[in-house]
N, CA, C and O atoms as CSV, one atom per row, in Angstrom:
chain,resi,resn,atom,element,x,y,z
A,1,MET,N,N,-30.048,-56.317,149.818
A,1,MET,CA,C,-29.700,-56.264,148.410
A,1,MET,C,C,-29.202,-54.863,148.079
A,1,MET,O,O,-29.917,-53.891,148.318
A,2,GLY,N,N,-27.994,-54.735,147.536
A,2,GLY,CA,C,-27.408,-53.438,147.222
A,2,GLY,C,C,-27.893,-52.911,145.891
A,2,GLY,O,O,-28.457,-53.653,145.087
A,3,THR,N,N,-27.675,-51.640,145.663
A,3,THR,CA,C,-28.032,-51.040,144.390
A,3,THR,C,C,-26.786,-50.911,143.535
A,3,THR,O,O,-25.673,-50.772,144.041
A,4,THR,N,N,-26.995,-50.961,142.244
A,4,THR,CA,C,-25.891,-50.829,141.302
A,4,THR,C,C,-25.831,-49.389,140.819
A,4,THR,O,O,-26.838,-48.843,140.366
A,5,THR,N,N,-24.679,-48.780,140.909
A,5,THR,CA,C,-24.500,-47.410,140.437
A,5,THR,C,C,-23.936,-47.455,139.022
A,5,THR,O,O,-22.952,-48.145,138.755
A,6,ASP,N,N,-24.559,-46.727,138.137
A,6,ASP,CA,C,-24.096,-46.654,136.761
A,6,ASP,C,C,-22.861,-45.760,136.718
A,6,ASP,O,O,-22.917,-44.604,137.137
A,7,THR,N,N,-21.760,-46.284,136.219
A,7,THR,CA,C,-20.523,-45.507,136.181
A,7,THR,C,C,-20.220,-44.984,134.783
A,7,THR,O,O,-19.093,-44.567,134.516
A,8,ARG,N,N,-21.198,-44.996,133.892
A,8,ARG,CA,C,-20.963,-44.460,132.550
A,8,ARG,C,C,-21.067,-42.938,132.577
A,8,ARG,O,O,-21.996,-42.367,133.148
A,9,ILE,N,N,-20.099,-42.310,131.951
A,9,ILE,CA,C,-20.079,-40.846,131.825
A,9,ILE,C,C,-20.032,-40.525,130.341
A,9,ILE,O,O,-19.226,-41.091,129.603
A,10,ALA,N,N,-20.895,-39.615,129.904
A,10,ALA,CA,C,-20.922,-39.181,128.511
A,10,ALA,C,C,-20.344,-37.773,128.425
A,10,ALA,O,O,-20.693,-36.899,129.219
A,11,LEU,N,N,-19.463,-37.565,127.460
A,11,LEU,CA,C,-18.843,-36.266,127.193
A,11,LEU,C,C,-19.189,-35.870,125.772
A,11,LEU,O,O,-19.019,-36.662,124.846
A,12,SER,N,N,-19.673,-34.649,125.594
A,12,SER,CA,C,-19.944,-34.170,124.242
A,12,SER,C,C,-19.445,-32.740,124.074
A,12,SER,O,O,-19.421,-31.952,125.019
A,13,ALA,N,N,-19.051,-32.434,122.852
A,13,ALA,CA,C,-18.625,-31.084,122.463
A,13,ALA,C,C,-19.420,-30.706,121.217
A,13,ALA,O,O,-19.433,-31.448,120.235
A,14,GLN,N,N,-20.084,-29.550,121.259
A,14,GLN,CA,C,-20.909,-29.075,120.152
A,14,GLN,C,C,-20.555,-27.624,119.844
A,14,GLN,O,O,-20.079,-26.891,120.711
A,15,GLY,N,N,-20.789,-27.229,118.619
A,15,GLY,CA,C,-20.561,-25.856,118.212
A,15,GLY,C,C,-20.632,-25.746,116.707
A,15,GLY,O,O,-20.921,-26.732,116.030
A,16,PRO,N,N,-20.375,-24.567,116.170
A,16,PRO,CA,C,-20.383,-24.395,114.726
A,16,PRO,C,C,-19.314,-25.260,114.057
A,16,PRO,O,O,-18.281,-25.565,114.653
A,17,GLU,N,N,-19.576,-25.638,112.837
A,17,GLU,CA,C,-18.621,-26.426,112.054
A,17,GLU,C,C,-17.234,-25.783,112.097
A,17,GLU,O,O,-17.106,-24.560,112.046
A,18,SER,N,N,-16.218,-26.605,112.190
A,18,SER,CA,C,-14.808,-26.199,112.225
A,18,SER,C,C,-14.373,-25.605,113.566
A,18,SER,O,O,-13.287,-25.032,113.652
A,19,THR,N,N,-15.196,-25.727,114.617
A,19,THR,CA,C,-14.770,-25.292,115.941
A,19,THR,C,C,-13.883,-26.386,116.532
A,19,THR,O,O,-14.297,-27.540,116.642
A,20,GLY,N,N,-12.666,-26.015,116.909
A,20,GLY,CA,C,-11.707,-26.994,117.415
A,20,GLY,C,C,-11.596,-26.976,118.927
A,20,GLY,O,O,-11.873,-25.967,119.575
A,21,TYR,N,N,-11.186,-28.112,119.478
A,21,TYR,CA,C,-11.052,-28.241,120.924
A,21,TYR,C,C,-9.853,-29.110,121.276
A,21,TYR,O,O,-9.383,-29.915,120.473
A,22,SER,N,N,-9.377,-28.924,122.496
A,22,SER,CA,C,-8.398,-29.792,123.132
A,22,SER,C,C,-8.930,-30.039,124.538
A,22,SER,O,O,-9.139,-29.097,125.302
A,23,ILE,N,N,-9.149,-31.313,124.880
A,23,ILE,CA,C,-9.751,-31.661,126.170
A,23,ILE,C,C,-8.835,-32.624,126.906
A,23,ILE,O,O,-8.428,-33.648,126.357
A,24,GLU,N,N,-8.510,-32.293,128.153
A,24,GLU,CA,C,-7.742,-33.176,129.031
A,24,GLU,C,C,-8.619,-33.507,130.224
A,24,GLU,O,O,-9.105,-32.606,130.908
A,25,CYS,N,N,-8.827,-34.793,130.477
A,25,CYS,CA,C,-9.705,-35.218,131.570
A,25,CYS,C,C,-8.961,-36.125,132.543
A,25,CYS,O,O,-8.160,-36.969,132.143
A,26,ALA,N,N,-9.240,-35.934,133.816
A,26,ALA,CA,C,-8.773,-36.825,134.872
A,26,ALA,C,C,-9.999,-37.609,135.332
A,26,ALA,O,O,-10.938,-37.045,135.894
A,27,VAL,N,N,-9.974,-38.916,135.085
A,27,VAL,CA,C,-11.112,-39.779,135.385
A,27,VAL,C,C,-10.768,-40.654,136.584
A,27,VAL,O,O,-9.753,-41.351,136.580
A,28,MET,N,N,-11.615,-40.616,137.610
A,28,MET,CA,C,-11.447,-41.479,138.776
A,28,MET,C,C,-12.384,-42.670,138.614
A,28,MET,O,O,-13.595,-42.509,138.460
A,29,GLU,N,N,-11.799,-43.875,138.651
A,29,GLU,CA,C,-12.602,-45.087,138.546
A,29,GLU,C,C,-12.072,-46.119,139.530
A,29,GLU,O,O,-10.911,-46.522,139.458
A,30,ASP,N,N,-12.923,-46.539,140.438
A,30,ASP,CA,C,-12.553,-47.536,141.458
A,30,ASP,C,C,-11.277,-47.157,142.198
A,30,ASP,O,O,-10.429,-48.011,142.456
A,31,GLY,N,N,-11.137,-45.872,142.540
A,31,GLY,CA,C,-9.978,-45.406,143.294
A,31,GLY,C,C,-8.720,-45.183,142.477
A,31,GLY,O,O,-7.688,-44.808,143.032
A,32,GLU,N,N,-8.781,-45.403,141.172
A,32,GLU,CA,C,-7.619,-45.190,140.301
A,32,GLU,C,C,-7.859,-43.991,139.398
A,32,GLU,O,O,-8.960,-43.798,138.882
A,33,LEU,N,N,-6.817,-43.189,139.213
A,33,LEU,CA,C,-6.891,-42.002,138.363
A,33,LEU,C,C,-6.358,-42.329,136.976
A,33,LEU,O,O,-5.258,-42.862,136.828
A,34,HIS,N,N,-7.158,-41.999,135.953
A,34,HIS,CA,C,-6.777,-42.230,134.564
A,34,HIS,C,C,-6.826,-40.895,133.825
A,34,HIS,O,O,-7.737,-40.098,134.047
A,35,GLN,N,N,-5.859,-40.647,132.956
A,35,GLN,CA,C,-5.830,-39.434,132.138
A,35,GLN,C,C,-6.344,-39.757,130.734
A,35,GLN,O,O,-5.991,-40.785,130.156
A,36,MET,N,N,-7.178,-38.874,130.197
A,36,MET,CA,C,-7.690,-39.029,128.840
A,36,MET,C,C,-7.532,-37.700,128.120
A,36,MET,O,O,-7.683,-36.637,128.722
A,37,GLU,N,N,-7.226,-37.763,126.826
A,37,GLU,CA,C,-7.091,-36.547,126.022
A,37,GLU,C,C,-7.846,-36.717,124.711
A,37,GLU,O,O,-7.847,-37.789,124.106
A,38,PHE,N,N,-8.484,-35.637,124.289
A,38,PHE,CA,C,-9.221,-35.614,123.035
A,38,PHE,C,C,-8.893,-34.313,122.321
A,38,PHE,O,O,-8.878,-33.251,122.943
A,39,GLU,N,N,-8.630,-34.387,121.021
A,39,GLU,CA,C,-8.407,-33.192,120.205
A,39,GLU,C,C,-9.126,-33.372,118.886
A,39,GLU,O,O,-9.207,-34.483,118.363
A,40,GLY,N,N,-9.645,-32.288,118.350
A,40,GLY,CA,C,-10.311,-32.371,117.065
A,40,GLY,C,C,-11.258,-31.218,116.864
A,40,GLY,O,O,-11.097,-30.139,117.435
A,41,GLU,N,N,-12.271,-31.479,116.021
A,41,GLU,CA,C,-13.303,-30.489,115.741
A,41,GLU,C,C,-14.661,-31.082,116.079
A,41,GLU,O,O,-14.859,-32.295,116.019
A,42,VAL,N,N,-15.589,-30.206,116.435
A,42,VAL,CA,C,-16.936,-30.652,116.794
A,42,VAL,C,C,-17.592,-31.310,115.585
A,42,VAL,O,O,-17.250,-30.994,114.445
A,43,PRO,N,N,-18.510,-32.199,115.820
A,43,PRO,CA,C,-19.012,-32.652,117.104
A,43,PRO,C,C,-18.165,-33.791,117.685
A,43,PRO,O,O,-17.471,-34.506,116.963
A,44,LEU,N,N,-18.243,-33.932,118.993
A,44,LEU,CA,C,-17.615,-35.048,119.707
A,44,LEU,C,C,-18.657,-35.632,120.654
A,44,LEU,O,O,-19.310,-34.899,121.396
A,45,THR,N,N,-18.807,-36.940,120.626
A,45,THR,CA,C,-19.628,-37.647,121.603
A,45,THR,C,C,-18.881,-38.917,121.959
A,45,THR,O,O,-18.568,-39.727,121.087
A,46,ILE,N,N,-18.595,-39.091,123.241
A,46,ILE,CA,C,-17.853,-40.255,123.703
A,46,ILE,C,C,-18.395,-40.670,125.056
A,46,ILE,O,O,-18.860,-39.833,125.830
A,47,GLU,N,N,-18.337,-41.947,125.339
A,47,GLU,CA,C,-18.795,-42.473,126.619
A,47,GLU,C,C,-17.686,-43.324,127.216
A,47,GLU,O,O,-17.019,-44.071,126.500
A,48,PHE,N,N,-17.489,-43.216,128.519
A,48,PHE,CA,C,-16.470,-43.999,129.204
A,48,PHE,C,C,-16.940,-44.273,130.621
A,48,PHE,O,O,-17.922,-43.690,131.080
A,49,LYS,N,N,-16.238,-45.161,131.315
A,49,LYS,CA,C,-16.582,-45.499,132.696
A,49,LYS,C,C,-15.783,-44.649,133.662
A,49,LYS,O,O,-14.625,-44.319,133.407
A,50,GLY,N,N,-16.410,-44.297,134.775
A,50,GLY,CA,C,-15.725,-43.551,135.807
A,50,GLY,C,C,-16.676,-43.168,136.924
A,50,GLY,O,O,-17.890,-43.107,136.731
A,51,ASP,N,N,-16.112,-42.912,138.092
A,51,ASP,CA,C,-16.904,-42.443,139.226
A,51,ASP,C,C,-17.048,-40.933,139.189
A,51,ASP,O,O,-18.066,-40.388,139.615
A,52,SER,N,N,-16.014,-40.251,138.671
A,52,SER,CA,C,-16.029,-38.795,138.526
A,52,SER,C,C,-15.047,-38.414,137.437
A,52,SER,O,O,-14.179,-39.202,137.063
A,53,VAL,N,N,-15.190,-37.198,136.934
A,53,VAL,CA,C,-14.275,-36.704,135.902
A,53,VAL,C,C,-14.119,-35.193,136.063
A,53,VAL,O,O,-15.084,-34.476,136.331
A,54,ASP,N,N,-12.889,-34.731,135.894
A,54,ASP,CA,C,-12.552,-33.307,135.858
A,54,ASP,C,C,-11.885,-33.049,134.518
A,54,ASP,O,O,-10.899,-33.705,134.180
A,55,CYS,N,N,-12.410,-32.099,133.748
A,55,CYS,CA,C,-11.860,-31.823,132.420
A,55,CYS,C,C,-11.460,-30.358,132.287
A,55,CYS,O,O,-12.111,-29.459,132.819
A,56,ARG,N,N,-10.379,-30.154,131.565
A,56,ARG,CA,C,-9.931,-28.812,131.164
A,56,ARG,C,C,-10.082,-28.756,129.654
A,56,ARG,O,O,-9.538,-29.597,128.939
A,57,VAL,N,N,-10.818,-27.767,129.168
A,57,VAL,CA,C,-11.148,-27.660,127.753
A,57,VAL,C,C,-10.616,-26.343,127.210
A,57,VAL,O,O,-10.833,-25.287,127.804
A,58,VAL,N,N,-9.923,-26.407,126.089
A,58,VAL,CA,C,-9.450,-25.206,125.401
A,58,VAL,C,C,-10.056,-25.204,124.000
A,58,VAL,O,O,-9.962,-26.191,123.270
A,59,GLN,N,N,-10.675,-24.093,123.638
A,59,GLN,CA,C,-11.166,-23.930,122.269
A,59,GLN,C,C,-9.963,-23.522,121.428
A,59,GLN,O,O,-9.433,-22.423,121.591
A,60,THR,N,N,-9.531,-24.402,120.530
A,60,THR,CA,C,-8.297,-24.171,119.780
A,60,THR,C,C,-8.484,-23.284,118.562
A,60,THR,O,O,-7.576,-22.538,118.195
A,61,HIS,N,N,-9.647,-23.355,117.933
A,61,HIS,CA,C,-9.921,-22.471,116.800
A,61,HIS,C,C,-11.424,-22.412,116.548
A,61,HIS,O,O,-12.188,-23.257,117.014
A,62,GLY,N,N,-11.824,-21.390,115.795
A,62,GLY,CA,C,-13.232,-21.126,115.533
A,62,GLY,C,C,-13.719,-20.008,116.435
A,62,GLY,O,O,-13.342,-19.935,117.604
A,63,ASN,N,N,-14.556,-19.139,115.890
A,63,ASN,CA,C,-15.037,-17.992,116.654
A,63,ASN,C,C,-16.404,-18.208,117.274
A,63,ASN,O,O,-16.888,-17.351,118.015
A,64,GLY,N,N,-17.035,-19.337,116.986
A,64,GLY,CA,C,-18.361,-19.610,117.529
A,64,GLY,C,C,-18.297,-20.092,118.969
A,64,GLY,O,O,-17.226,-20.183,119.568
A,65,VAL,N,N,-19.477,-20.399,119.510
A,65,VAL,CA,C,-19.601,-20.876,120.883
A,65,VAL,C,C,-19.333,-22.379,120.917
A,65,VAL,O,O,-19.938,-23.144,120.165
A,66,LEU,N,N,-18.432,-22.789,121.788
A,66,LEU,CA,C,-18.148,-24.197,122.039
A,66,LEU,C,C,-18.892,-24.592,123.309
A,66,LEU,O,O,-18.716,-23.963,124.352
A,67,GLU,N,N,-19.724,-25.635,123.227
A,67,GLU,CA,C,-20.465,-26.108,124.399
A,67,GLU,C,C,-19.998,-27.511,124.752
A,67,GLU,O,O,-19.975,-28.405,123.907
A,68,ILE,N,N,-19.627,-27.688,126.012
A,68,ILE,CA,C,-19.196,-28.973,126.538
A,68,ILE,C,C,-20.267,-29.460,127.515
A,68,ILE,O,O,-20.776,-28.686,128.326
A,69,MET,N,N,-20.606,-30.757,127.431
A,69,MET,CA,C,-21.603,-31.314,128.321
A,69,MET,C,C,-21.107,-32.662,128.859
A,69,MET,O,O,-20.586,-33.491,128.114
A,70,LEU,N,N,-21.282,-32.856,130.167
A,70,LEU,CA,C,-21.011,-34.128,130.830
A,70,LEU,C,C,-22.321,-34.644,131.408
A,70,LEU,O,O,-23.094,-33.876,131.981
A,71,LYS,N,N,-22.577,-35.961,131.257
A,71,LYS,CA,C,-23.783,-36.582,131.808
A,71,LYS,C,C,-23.380,-37.828,132.588
A,71,LYS,O,O,-22.521,-38.599,132.161
A,72,LYS,N,N,-24.028,-38.006,133.755
A,72,LYS,CA,C,-23.829,-39.210,134.562
A,72,LYS,C,C,-25.060,-39.423,135.428
A,72,LYS,O,O,-25.489,-38.518,136.145
A,73,ASN,N,N,-25.624,-40.618,135.361
A,73,ASN,CA,C,-26.785,-40.984,136.186
A,73,ASN,C,C,-27.905,-39.948,136.126
A,73,ASN,O,O,-28.516,-39.648,137.152
A,74,GLY,N,N,-28.179,-39.409,134.972
A,74,GLY,CA,C,-29.246,-38.427,134.830
A,74,GLY,C,C,-28.847,-37.007,135.195
A,74,GLY,O,O,-29.617,-36.073,134.969
A,75,ASN,N,N,-27.650,-36.829,135.760
A,75,ASN,CA,C,-27.151,-35.485,136.080
A,75,ASN,C,C,-26.406,-34.923,134.875
A,75,ASN,O,O,-25.714,-35.647,134.159
A,76,VAL,N,N,-26.562,-33.631,134.669
A,76,VAL,CA,C,-25.930,-32.976,133.520
A,76,VAL,C,C,-25.226,-31.716,133.993
A,76,VAL,O,O,-25.774,-30.956,134.791
A,77,THR,N,N,-24.013,-31.494,133.501
A,77,THR,CA,C,-23.318,-30.228,133.729
A,77,THR,C,C,-22.835,-29.728,132.378
A,77,THR,O,O,-22.375,-30.508,131.543
A,78,ARG,N,N,-22.944,-28.411,132.168
A,78,ARG,CA,C,-22.587,-27.800,130.882
A,78,ARG,C,C,-21.715,-26.576,131.104
A,78,ARG,O,O,-21.782,-25.909,132.137
A,79,SER,N,N,-20.902,-26.309,130.105
A,79,SER,CA,C,-20.102,-25.090,130.115
A,79,SER,C,C,-19.956,-24.618,128.676
A,79,SER,O,O,-19.925,-25.426,127.748
A,80,ARG,N,N,-19.865,-23.297,128.499
A,80,ARG,CA,C,-19.743,-22.709,127.154
A,80,ARG,C,C,-18.625,-21.692,127.130
A,80,ARG,O,O,-18.363,-21.008,128.119
A,81,SER,N,N,-17.967,-21.601,125.982
A,81,SER,CA,C,-16.957,-20.563,125.785
A,81,SER,C,C,-17.034,-20.092,124.343
A,81,SER,O,O,-17.669,-20.724,123.499
A,82,GLN,N,N,-16.377,-18.973,124.076
A,82,GLN,CA,C,-16.389,-18.457,122.714
A,82,GLN,C,C,-15.042,-17.853,122.384
A,82,GLN,O,O,-14.524,-17.014,123.121
A,83,GLY,N,N,-14.480,-18.288,121.266
A,83,GLY,CA,C,-13.249,-17.716,120.755
A,83,GLY,C,C,-12.019,-18.556,121.039
A,83,GLY,O,O,-11.951,-19.264,122.044
A,84,PRO,N,N,-11.045,-18.469,120.140
A,84,PRO,CA,C,-9.805,-19.223,120.285
A,84,PRO,C,C,-9.119,-18.935,121.626
A,84,PRO,O,O,-9.105,-17.802,122.107
A,85,ASN,N,N,-8.557,-19.989,122.208
A,85,ASN,CA,C,-7.831,-19.965,123.486
A,85,ASN,C,C,-8.732,-19.772,124.701
A,85,ASN,O,O,-8.230,-19.627,125.815
A,86,SER,N,N,-10.060,-19.765,124.511
A,86,SER,CA,C,-10.965,-19.751,125.661
A,86,SER,C,C,-10.787,-21.071,126.409
A,86,SER,O,O,-10.652,-22.127,125.791
A,87,THR,N,N,-10.787,-21.007,127.729
A,87,THR,CA,C,-10.555,-22.186,128.559
A,87,THR,C,C,-11.707,-22.394,129.528
A,87,THR,O,O,-12.240,-21.439,130.091
A,88,MET,N,N,-12.086,-23.655,129.716
A,88,MET,CA,C,-13.151,-24.016,130.662
A,88,MET,C,C,-12.668,-25.172,131.527
A,88,MET,O,O,-11.859,-25.991,131.091
A,89,ASN,N,N,-13.166,-25.228,132.739
A,89,ASN,CA,C,-12.995,-26.391,133.589
A,89,ASN,C,C,-14.387,-26.896,133.920
A,89,ASN,O,O,-15.268,-26.120,134.292
A,90,ILE,N,N,-14.584,-28.210,133.782
A,90,ILE,CA,C,-15.900,-28.803,133.993
A,90,ILE,C,C,-15.717,-30.139,134.695
A,90,ILE,O,O,-14.771,-30.874,134.412
A,91,ARG,N,N,-16.634,-30.451,135.621
A,91,ARG,CA,C,-16.531,-31.717,136.353
A,91,ARG,C,C,-17.910,-32.272,136.656
A,91,ARG,O,O,-18.908,-31.553,136.700
A,92,ILE,N,N,-17.924,-33.586,136.862
A,92,ILE,CA,C,-19.148,-34.252,137.311
A,92,ILE,C,C,-18.732,-35.378,138.242
A,92,ILE,O,O,-17.707,-36.025,138.032
A,93,ARG,N,N,-19.534,-35.605,139.269
A,93,ARG,CA,C,-19.262,-36.653,140.264
A,93,ARG,C,C,-20.442,-37.584,140.358
A,93,ARG,O,O,-20.417,-38.536,141.138
């Protein structure tokens, strides 16, 4: 009897009110690559399916700390930046 792997990935962006972001993600699911883009202001919480994800995050405006978090199967990875045009790369497998 095989085990089922949960392929849900949660992405969240947190920070002070009016902190803006632009996020581009490459999501691998069942051997296929899908591109996803998100733009706006915090907070952001979204869930999608995938085996892995690589994201490039740019803080578009706001001087506070922008925190990005990815969760999958109980694993968590986080990255933080501060200030407009700050860039982060974050991934989870």
